[in-house]
C-alpha positions in Angstrom: 15.7 37.3 -23.9 15.9 38.9 -20.4 13.6 41.8 -19.8 14.6 45.3 -19.8 14.3 45.7 -16.0 16.5 42.7 -15.3 19.3 44.4 -17.4 19.1 47.5 -15.3 19.8 45.9 -12.0 23.3 46.7 -10.6 24.4 43.8 -8.8 27.7 45.6 -8.0 25.6 47.6 -5.4 23.3 44.7 -4.3 23.7 44.1 -0.7 24.9 40.3 -0.3 23.1 38.7 2.6 26.0 36.6 3.5 28.6 39.5 3.2 29.6 39.3 7.2 30.0 35.3 6.7 32.4 35.9 3.4 34.3 38.5 5.2 34.8 36.2 8.3 36.3 33.5 6.0 38.2 35.6 3.2 40.6 38.5 3.4 39.4 39.9 0.1 35.7 38.6 0.1 33.7 38.1 -3.2 30.1 37.6 -3.9 28.5 34.5 -2.1 27.5 31.5 -3.9 23.9 32.4 -3.1 24.2 35.9 -4.8 26.0 34.4 -7.8 23.2 32.0 -8.3 20.6 35.0 -7.9 22.5 36.8 -10.6 22.7 34.2 -13.2 19.0 33.4 -12.9 18.3 37.0 -13.2 20.4 37.3 -16.4 18.2 34.5 -17.7 21.0 33.1 -20.1 24.6 31.5 -19.6 27.3 33.9 -18.9 31.0 34.1 -19.3 33.3 34.5 -16.2 34.2 38.1 -17.2 30.6 38.9 -17.4 30.1 37.9 -13.9 33.2 39.7 -12.7 32.1 43.0 -14.3 28.7 42.8 -12.8 30.2 42.7 -9.4 33.1 45.2 -10.2 35.7 42.6 -9.4 38.9 44.0 -11.0 42.2 43.0 -9.0 44.0 39.8 -9.5 43.2 38.4 -6.1 39.5 38.9 -6.7 39.5 37.5 -10.1 41.3 34.3 -9.0 38.9 33.9 -6.0 35.9 34.1 -8.3 37.5 31.5 -10.7 38.0 29.1 -7.7 34.6 29.7 -6.5 32.9 29.2 -10.0 34.9 26.0 -10.2 33.9 24.8 -6.7 30.2 25.5 -7.7 30.7 23.6 -10.9 32.1 20.6 -9.0 29.3 20.7 -6.4 26.7 20.5 -9.1 25.4 24.2 -8.7 26.6 25.3 -12.0 27.1 23.8 -15.4 30.3 25.0 -17.7 29.1 24.5 -21.1 31.0 24.0 -24.5 30.7 27.6 -25.2 32.7 28.1 -22.0 29.8 29.9 -20.1 28.3 29.1 -16.7 24.6 28.3 -16.6 22.2 27.1 -13.8 21.5 23.3 -13.4 18.0 22.3 -14.0 17.9 19.9 -11.0 14.4 18.2 -12.4 16.3 16.9 -15.4 20.0 16.5 -14.1 21.2 14.7 -11.0 24.7 15.5 -9.4 26.3 13.0 -7.2 29.2 10.7 -6.3 30.0 7.5 -8.2 30.1 4.3 -6.7 31.9 1.6 -8.6 31.4 -2.2 -8.6 33.7 -5.1 -9.2 31.7 -6.4 -12.0 31.9 -3.2 -13.9 28.6 -1.4 -13.4 28.1 1.2 -10.9 25.7 3.6 -9.2 25.6 7.5 -8.8 24.7 8.5 -5.1 22.8 11.8 -5.5 23.7 14.8 -3.4 20.1 15.4 -2.6 19.7 12.1 -0.8 17.4 10.4 -3.2 17.6 7.0 -4.5 20.9 5.8 -6.4 20.6 5.6 -10.0 22.1 2.5 -11.8 25.0 3.1 -14.3 25.8 0.2 -16.9 29.3 -1.0 -17.7 29.2 1.2 -20.7 28.5 4.3 -18.8 31.0 3.5 -16.1 33.8 3.1 -18.8 35.1 6.6 -18.5 34.5 6.7 -14.6 36.1 5.6 -11.4 34.9 5.0 -8.1 34.5 8.2 -6.1 34.2 10.5 -9.2 31.5 13.3 -9.2 29.6 13.6 -12.1 26.1 14.8 -13.4 23.7 12.4 -15.1 20.2 12.4 -16.6 17.6 9.8 -16.2 17.8 7.5 -19.3 14.9 5.2 -18.4 14.1 2.1 -16.1 16.3 -1.0 -16.7 15.0 -4.7 -16.5 15.1 -4.9 -12.8 13.0 -1.7 -12.3 15.9 0.5 -11.4 16.4 4.1 -12.6 19.0 4.1 -15.0 21.5 7.2 -15.6 23.5 8.4 -18.5 26.6 10.5 -18.0 26.3 14.2 -18.9 29.5 15.5 -17.5 32.3 14.5 -15.4 32.6 17.0 -12.6 35.5 16.1 -10.5 38.1 13.3 -10.6 38.7 11.8 -7.0 41.0 8.9 -7.8 44.5 9.9 -8.9 46.4 7.0 -7.6 45.6 3.4 -6.8 47.3 0.7 -5.1 47.3 -2.9 -6.4 49.4 -6.0 -7.5 51.6 -5.7 -10.4 51.3 -8.3 -13.4 53.4 -8.6 -16.7 51.6 -10.8 -19.3 52.0 -10.9 -23.2 54.1 -7.7 -23.3 51.9 -5.6 -21.1 52.3 -4.5 -17.6 49.4 -3.5 -15.5 48.0 -3.1 -12.0 45.0 -4.8 -10.5 43.5 -2.4 -8.0 43.1 -3.7 -4.5 39.9 -1.6 -4.0 37.0 -3.8 -5.5 35.0 -0.7 -6.3 37.5 -0.1 -9.2 36.8 -2.7 -11.9 39.4 -1.4 -14.5 42.9 -2.6 -14.6 45.4 0.4 -14.8 47.8 -0.1 -17.9 51.3 1.0 -17.2 53.4 3.3 -19.5 56.5 1.6 -20.9 58.9 3.9 -18.8 56.5 3.8 -15.9 57.6 0.6 -14.1 60.8 1.3 -12.5 62.2 -1.5 -10.3 58.9 -3.0 -9.5 58.6 -6.8 -9.9 56.0 -9.2 -10.9 53.5 -9.8 -8.0 54.7 -6.9 -5.8 52.3 -4.5 -4.1 52.6 -1.0 -5.7 51.1 2.3 -5.8 50.3 3.7 -9.4 49.8 7.4 -10.2 47.1 7.8 -12.8 48.6 10.0 -15.6 45.5 9.7 -18.0 42.1 9.2 -16.9 40.0 6.5 -18.5 37.5 7.2 -21.5 34.8 5.6 -23.1 37.3 3.7 -25.4 40.3 3.4 -23.0 41.2 2.2 -19.6 43.3 4.5 -17.4 46.9 4.7 -17.7 49.7 5.2 -15.1 53.1 5.0 -13.8 54.4 3.5 -10.7 55.4 6.0 -7.8 55.8 3.5 -4.9 56.8 -0.1 -4.4 55.2 -1.1 -1.0 56.8 -4.6 -0.9 56.0 -8.2 -1.2 52.4 -9.5 -0.9 52.6 -11.3 2.6 54.7 -8.6 4.3 53.6 -7.9 8.0 51.6 -4.8 8.2 51.0 -4.7 4.3 47.4 -4.7 4.9 47.2 -1.6 6.3 49.6 0.0 3.9 47.3 -1.1 1.1 44.2 0.0 2.7 45.6 3.6 3.3 46.4 3.9 -0.3 43.6 2.1 -1.6 41.1 4.4 0.0 43.2 7.5 -0.4 43.4 7.9 3.3 45.4 10.9 4.4 48.3 9.9 6.6 51.2 12.4 6.1 50.9 15.7 8.1 51.5 18.7 5.7 54.5 20.9 6.2 52.2 23.9 7.1 50.6 22.0 9.9 54.1 20.8 11.3 55.1 24.4 11.5 52.0 25.3 13.5 52.3 22.6 15.9 55.9 23.5 16.7 54.4 26.7 18.5 52.3 24.5 21.0 53.8 23.9 24.4 53.2 20.4 26.1 51.3 22.1 29.0 48.2 24.3 28.8 49.4 28.0 29.3 48.0 29.9 32.1 46.6 32.6 29.8 44.4 30.1 28.2 42.9 29.1 31.5 41.4 32.8 32.1 37.8 33.7 31.8 36.8 30.0 32.2 34.9 28.4 35.0 37.6 26.6 37.4 36.5 22.9 37.9 39.8 21.4 39.0 38.6 20.6 42.3 35.5 18.7 41.0 36.5 15.0 40.8 35.8 14.5 37.3 36.9 11.0 36.0 37.5 9.3 32.6 36.3 5.9 32.1 37.5 4.0 28.8 38.9 1.0 27.2 42.2 -0.6 28.6 43.8 0.3 25.2 42.6 3.9 24.8 45.1 6.6 24.5 43.2 9.9 23.9 40.4 10.8 26.3 37.6 12.8 25.1 35.2 13.0 28.0 35.1 13.0 31.7 32.0 12.7 34.0 31.0 13.7 37.4 27.5 13.5 39.2 26.1 14.4 42.7 22.8 14.0 44.1 20.6 17.1 44.3 17.0 17.2 46.2 15.1 16.8 42.8 17.5 14.3 41.3 21.0 14.6 40.0 23.4 17.1 38.6 25.5 15.5 35.9 28.7 17.1 34.3 29.9 15.9 30.9 33.3 17.7 30.3 34.7 17.4 26.8 38.2 18.1 25.3 38.2 21.7 24.1 39.7 21.0 20.7 38.2 24.0 19.2 40.4 26.4 21.3 43.4 24.9 19.7 42.2 24.1 16.1 41.1 27.6 14.7 39.1 27.9 11.7 41.1 27.8 8.3 44.3 27.1 10.1 46.5 24.4 8.7 45.4 22.1 11.5 41.7 22.8 10.7 42.3 22.1 6.9 43.9 18.6 7.6 41.1 17.8 10.4 38.5 18.6 7.7 40.4 16.6 5.1 40.6 13.5 7.3 37.2 14.2 9.1 37.8 11.1 11.3 40.2 9.0 13.0 40.7 5.7 11.3 40.9 2.7 13.8 42.5 -0.5 12.7 43.5 -3.5 14.6 46.2 -2.1 17.0 46.8 0.8 14.7 45.2 4.1 14.1 45.4 7.1 11.8 44.5 10.0 14.0 42.5 13.2 12.8 44.7 15.4 14.9 48.5 15.1 15.6 49.6 13.4 18.7 50.6 16.4 20.5 46.9 17.4 20.5 45.1 13.8 20.4 47.3 12.3 23.0 48.6 15.4 24.6 47.1 18.9 25.0 43.4 17.8 24.3 43.5 14.5 25.9 41.8 14.6 29.4 44.6 12.9 31.0 44.6 12.3 34.7 46.3 14.8 37.2 46.9 17.4 34.6 45.1 20.5 33.8 43.0 20.5 30.6 40.6 23.0 28.7 37.2 21.7 28.2 33.7 22.5 27.2 31.2 21.3 29.8 27.4 20.2 29.2 26.0 20.5 33.0 22.6 18.5 33.1 20.2 18.7 35.7 18.2 15.4 35.6 15.0 14.6 37.8 14.2 11.4 39.7 12.7 9.8 36.6 15.6 10.3 34.4 14.5 13.4 32.6 16.8 16.1 31.6 15.1 19.3 33.1 17.8 21.9 32.4 21.0 21.9 30.2 24.0 24.7 30.4 27.2 24.9 28.3 30.4 26.7 29.5 33.9 26.9 29.0 36.0 25.5 31.9 39.5 24.1 33.1 39.4 20.8 34.5 41.8 18.1 36.1 40.8 14.6 35.8 41.0 12.8 39.2 41.4 9.4 37.7 41.7 7.3 34.6 39.3 4.2 35.0 38.9 1.4 32.5 35.6 0.0 31.7 36.7 -3.3 33.6 37.7 -1.5 36.7 34.4 0.8 36.8 32.3 -2.6 36.4 34.1 -4.4 39.1 33.6 -1.3 41.4 29.9 -0.6 40.8 28.5 -4.1 39.6 30.8 -6.7 41.2 31.5 -4.5 44.5 35.3 -5.1 44.3 36.6 -4.0 47.7 40.2 -3.5 46.7 39.1 -1.1 43.8 36.9 0.5 46.2 39.7 1.2 48.6 41.9 2.5 45.9 39.4 5.0 44.6 38.0 5.8 48.2 37.6 9.7 47.6 35.7 9.0 44.4 33.4 6.4 45.3 30.2 8.5 46.4 30.4 10.2 42.9 31.1 6.9 41.0 27.8 5.3 42.9 25.8 8.4 42.1 26.9 7.9 38.4 25.7 4.4 38.6 22.4 5.2 40.5 21.6 7.7 37.8 22.6 5.5 34.9 20.0 2.8 36.4 17.3 5.4 36.4 18.0 6.8 33.0 18.2 3.2 31.5 14.5 2.9 32.6 13.8 6.2 30.9 15.7 5.1 27.5 13.4 1.9 27.5 10.1 3.7 27.8 10.9 6.0 25.0 11.9 3.3 22.9 15.7 3.7 22.0 17.0 0.7 20.2 19.5 -1.6 22.2 20.1 -4.6 19.8 22.6 -7.4 21.3 25.1 -7.1 18.4 28.6 -9.0 18.9 31.9 -7.1 18.4 35.1 -9.0 18.4 38.8 -7.9 18.9 41.8 -9.5 17.2 44.7 -10.7 19.3 48.1 -10.7 17.5 51.1 -13.0 18.0 54.6 -12.9 16.4 55.1 -10.8 13.2 51.5 -9.4 13.4 49.8 -12.7 12.8 46.5 -13.5 14.2 46.6 -15.6 17.4 42.8 -15.6 18.0 39.7 -13.6 17.6 37.8 -12.9 20.8 34.2 -11.5 21.4 34.1 -8.1 23.1 31.9 -8.1 26.0 30.0 -4.8 27.0 29.4 -4.2 30.5 27.4 -1.6 32.4 30.4 0.8 32.5 30.3 0.8 28.7 26.5 1.3 28.8 26.8 4.1 31.6 29.2 6.1 29.5 27.3 5.6 26.3 24.1 6.8 28.0 25.5 10.0 29.3 27.2 10.7 26.1 24.0 10.3 24.3 22.4 12.6 26.7 24.9 15.3 26.2 24.9 14.8 22.5 21.0 15.4 22.5 21.3 18.5 24.7 23.7 20.1 22.3 21.4 19.5 19.4 18.5 21.0 21.3 20.7 24.0 22.3 21.7 24.8 18.8 18.2 24.4 17.4 17.0 26.9 20.0 19.7 29.5 18.8 18.6 28.7 15.1 22.3 28.8 14.1 23.6 26.6 11.2 24.8 23.3 12.8 25.7 19.6 11.7 23.4 17.1 13.1 23.5 13.3 13.1 20.6 12.2 11.2 19.0 8.7 11.1 15.7 8.4 9.4 13.1 5.4 9.8 12.8 2.7 7.4 11.9 3.1 3.9 8.4 1.9 2.5 10.2 -0.8 0.5 12.2 -2.1 3.5 9.1 -1.7 5.8 7.0 -3.9 3.5 9.6 -6.5 3.2 10.2 -6.6 6.9 6.3 -6.9 7.6 6.1 -9.9 5.0 9.0 -11.6 6.6 7.7 -11.3 10.1 4.0 -12.3 9.0 5.5 -15.7 7.6 6.8 -16.1 11.2 3.2 -15.3 12.7 4.7 -12.1 14.3 2.9 -8.6 14.3 4.7 -5.6 14.1 2.9 -2.5 15.3 3.0 1.0 14.0 1.3 0.7 10.7 3.0 2.5 7.8 4.8 4.7 10.5 6.5 2.4 13.1 8.2 4.1 15.8 11.5 2.8 17.8 9.2 1.7 20.5 7.5 -0.6 18.0 11.0 -2.2 17.2 11.9 -2.7 20.8 8.4 -4.2 21.7 8.9 -6.9 19.0 12.5 -7.6 20.3 11.2 -8.1 23.8 8.4 -10.4 22.4 11.0 -12.8 20.9 13.4 -13.3 23.6 13.9 -17.0 24.4 13.0 -18.0 20.7 15.4 -20.0 18.9 15.4 -17.8 15.8 15.6 -14.6 17.9 18.9 -13.8 16.6 17.7 -14.2 12.9 14.6 -11.8 13.5 16.9 -9.2 15.3 19.3 -9.5 12.3 16.3 -8.7 9.8 15.2 -6.0 11.8 18.6 -4.2 12.0 18.8 -4.5 8.2 15.5 -2.7 7.7 17.2 0.5 9.1 18.9 3.2 7.2 22.3 4.5 7.5 23.0 7.5 9.8 24.6 10.5 8.3 25.6 14.0 9.0 23.1 16.9 7.7 21.7 20.3 9.0 18.2 19.1 8.3 16.3 18.5 11.5 15.0 15.0 11.0 15.7 13.4 14.2 17.5 10.1 15.3 15.2 7.1 14.8 17.5 4.6 16.5 17.7 6.6 19.6 14.2 7.9 19.5 15.4 11.5 19.7 13.8 14.5 17.6 17.3 16.1 17.6 20.9 14.7 17.9 24.3 16.0 17.3 27.8 14.6 17.7 29.5 16.8 20.5 31.3 14.3 22.8 34.3 13.3 20.4 35.9 16.2 19.0 39.6 14.6 19.1 38.5 11.9 16.5 35.3 13.5 14.6 35.1 16.6 12.7 31.5 17.2 13.0 31.9 17.3 16.7 34.3 20.1 16.3 32.0 21.9 14.1 29.3 21.6 16.9 31.8 23.0 19.6 32.2 26.0 17.3 28.6 26.7 17.1 28.1 26.4 20.8 31.0 28.6 21.6 29.8 31.4 19.0 26.4 31.4 20.9 28.0 31.4 24.3 30.1 34.6 23.2 26.8 36.4 22.2 27.4 36.8 18.8 24.8 37.0 16.1 23.6 34.2 13.7 24.5 36.0 10.8 28.3 36.5 11.7 28.8 32.7 12.2 31.6 31.5 9.9 29.4 28.9 8.4 26.1 29.0 6.6 23.7 26.4 6.0 25.0 25.6 2.3 28.4 25.1 3.9 26.9 22.7 6.5 25.3 20.8 3.8 28.7 20.3 2.0 30.5 19.6 5.1 27.8 16.9 5.9 28.3 15.2 2.7 32.0 15.3 3.0 32.0 14.0 6.7 29.3 11.3 5.9 31.5 10.1 2.8 34.7 10.1 4.8 33.1 8.1 7.4 32.2 5.5 5.1 35.6 5.5 3.5 37.0 4.7 7.0 34.7 2.1 7.7 35.4 0.4 4.4 39.1 0.7 4.8 38.8 -0.9 8.3 36.5 -3.6 6.9 39.3 -4.4 4.5 42.1 -4.7 6.8 40.0 -7.1 9.0 39.0 -9.2 6.0 42.6 -9.6 4.8 43.7 -10.5 8.3 40.9 -13.1 8.7 41.8 -14.6 5.3 45.3 -14.9 6.3 44.4 -16.4 9.6 42.4 -19.1 7.7 45.1 -19.8 5.0 46.5 -22.9 7.1 42.9 -24.4 7.9 42.0 -25.3 4.3 40.2 -28.8 4.5 39.2 -28.1 8.1 35.6 -28.4 9.2 33.7 -26.0 11.3 30.1 -25.3 12.5 28.5 -21.9 11.9 25.5 -19.7 11.3 24.1 -18.4 8.0 24.6 -14.7 8.4 23.4 -13.5 5.0 21.6 -15.1 1.9 22.0 -13.9 -1.6 20.9 -15.2 -5.1 24.3 -16.9 -5.6 24.6 -18.7 -2.4 24.9 -17.9 1.5 27.5 -16.6 3.8 28.4 -18.4 7.0 30.0 -17.1 10.2 32.0 -19.7 11.7 31.1 -20.2 15.5 33.8 -19.1 18.1 36.4 -17.7 15.7 34.0 -15.0 14.0 35.3 -15.5 10.4 32.9 -15.3 7.4 32.7 -17.3 4.1 30.5 -18.1 1.2 29.0 -21.2 0.2 28.1 -20.9 -3.4 24.9 -22.1 -4.8 26.6 -24.6 -7.2 27.8 -26.5 -4.0 24.3 -27.0 -2.7 23.6 -30.3 -4.4 21.5 -31.4 -7.6 18.7 -29.0 -7.4 17.6 -25.6 -8.6 17.4 -23.0 -5.9 15.4 -19.8 -5.7 16.2 -16.8 -3.8 13.5 -15.1 -1.9 14.7 -11.9 -0.5 11.8 -11.2 1.7 12.2 -14.4 3.8 16.0 -14.3 3.4 16.2 -18.0 2.1 17.2 -20.1 -0.7 14.6 -22.9 -1.5 15.2 -26.1 -3.4 12.6 -26.5 -6.4 12.8 -30.4 -6.2 13.9 -31.3 -2.8 12.1 -28.4 -1.1 15.4 -28.0 1.0 15.8 -24.6 2.3 18.7 -22.4 3.8 17.6 -19.5 5.9 19.4 -16.7 7.6 20.2 -18.0 11.1 20.2 -21.6 10.1 23.2 -23.7 11.7 25.5 -25.4 9.0 28.6 -27.3 9.1 31.2 -26.6 6.5 34.8 -27.3 5.3 37.2 -24.7 4.3 37.6 -25.0 0.7 39.7 -22.0 -0.7 41.1 -18.7 0.6 42.0 -15.9 -1.6 43.8 -13.0 -0.3 43.8 -10.8 -3.2 39.8 -10.8 -3.1 39.9 -11.2 0.5 37.4 -14.1 0.1 36.9 -17.4 1.7 35.0 -20.1 0.1 33.3 -22.9 2.2 31.9 -26.2 0.9 28.6 -27.2 2.6 28.9 -30.8 4.7 25.6 -30.7 6.0 22.7 -28.4 7.5 22.4 -29.0 11.3 19.2 -30.6 12.4 16.7 -27.6 13.3 13.2 -28.1 14.6 10.3 -26.6 12.7 8.9 -23.7 14.8 5.3 -22.9 15.2 4.4 -18.8 15.2 5.0 -18.7 18.8 8.7 -19.8 18.2 8.2 -23.2 19.8 9.0 -26.5 18.1 6.2 -28.3 16.3 5.4 -31.8 17.8 5.9 -34.5 15.0 3.5 -37.4 14.7 4.9 -41.0 14.8 4.5 -42.9 11.6 2.5 -46.2 12.2 
């Protein structure tokens, strides 16, 4: 029972420490989440919603509805639990874990905790009432046979799968849809009157009318027929709906953008620094349509002054506007081959916000003073109006600066002094980057070239030249400066966090390198410099690509978070995303925080608090992964379609991944990946060694290792599963290596 002193506390008159933040966000502010949690903890018992409302003297209909929504959101986010007696109580975080469900095609799944701790395994039985991307609360039930923490579902907090896209099947009197999203193992049974005009084998969208339970699969009805299986562009339509990507602009947003003019109003240019005569230029890819950033550089007595001007999206996208809500909902632009779903409507992304040449644009500028050794000595942020003096491509910039093209130098004669200073500064900063140990792995990106009817004509490698690296280096420098600025102001902000390797991954990495006779410095806390020293030491080795792949896989995934944990890969103590607000919502949040500070406002009055940033970080990280998964699905589908007429053909390739059930091979020159199943490896029993990334034959002692060259035949292509199966023809002859990476000498047999 709560004590007498607790009962006497009047929370209706208690000062809410976040009252100003709530007032900025809502017309009729109610108590903050923090104060509600404090009150329930003080009460010492579960409380009804009416008891909470009475305690804070909330009486009007608007206040009561706002409280209902807030309590529901706190329940959904795992801050509160709504028990069977319809009372709210605090969650005991030691016993219960809240997180997002990650489904698997084989029926089991995982819960990814909100607190960033390790995932918990969920058995197929626990997954029965759940779908991928749901939010749930689980308790730790024990340890499974593989040593993984296993969870048991306590409560499903939020349903996030309301429709699925897949292929329609009619069999034995039942009509059902097999989801295209392989994270969803359950088929969706259709209602008798929910099939409409859909035909066998067509791609359809089914709305889930009854969520799954422990005893029954989900039930749905068809709401849209996308078309036949192999129709051009079908892969993107399927990916959009499979991953629930927002792609239709809400009516409220369309009403808002009608008020925008094609050109920047003169009134918006007031009270800004005028940079229109400064020869800022954009440098982007040939097919780029939205230009986030422009750069300018000039020599100073002590080094250089660099201007990085970024599109001022925050001027147009106001907090809680329809534009803002949809930008947050999308979180990122999604890039498919020759197609994009933008985060912002075209009038902004390709028009008003885009730093197009020879037109006035609003921008936020990061001015950097950099010394002769490439170190930033001072950074300043300010609002400005600019006019881009040229739109250069990476190819043009490289021809001018690296190859010395006279024709292009003459074309951009007025800009040449500044372009040369940009390149001179880049070369100095490149040395500084290498000295601090920022990672720079040689990874191969590809681009799909289409022919008629959106059929792949060829897949070509993307070559990164010095112009790519120059812009990348300057963007990293501006992003780092933004993080340092916001840290100094102690304002809630969203950082890009990349932690070092986990203890388990580090142990496996060191074991693998030890078998090759390689030493990895840094002990139990290696630095990025230790990684790069190792990369330098293996240059020229035949297995350098293999070692670099294993190094990359030892790294953790970067996420958005307000926590100051640094960026391991870039060897920086603090890093934020500031330079791409047209296509990333976290960058827009960083711009808002910087502008709040530039206007001299107090930290307490900032519209976002730390809890908001925690939730926005989780939301943006999840949507970033969603976009990556959707893009990967489309590319996999296109590559499968590309290989359908190549069944029976032979190719050489490199083993790109090794698993317990076989190994994946990436074909040389065409960059398509497929599986050689373990059953195709001959009459032997193969053991999988995850540490050394190889399959080893028990009887023959034959091994297949990451990076080995093999010859394979295309055996099967499955478009539904987006899988390609290869048959092994032979392992290419590879020489045994000594620890130094050189081939061993073989003795002649007498």
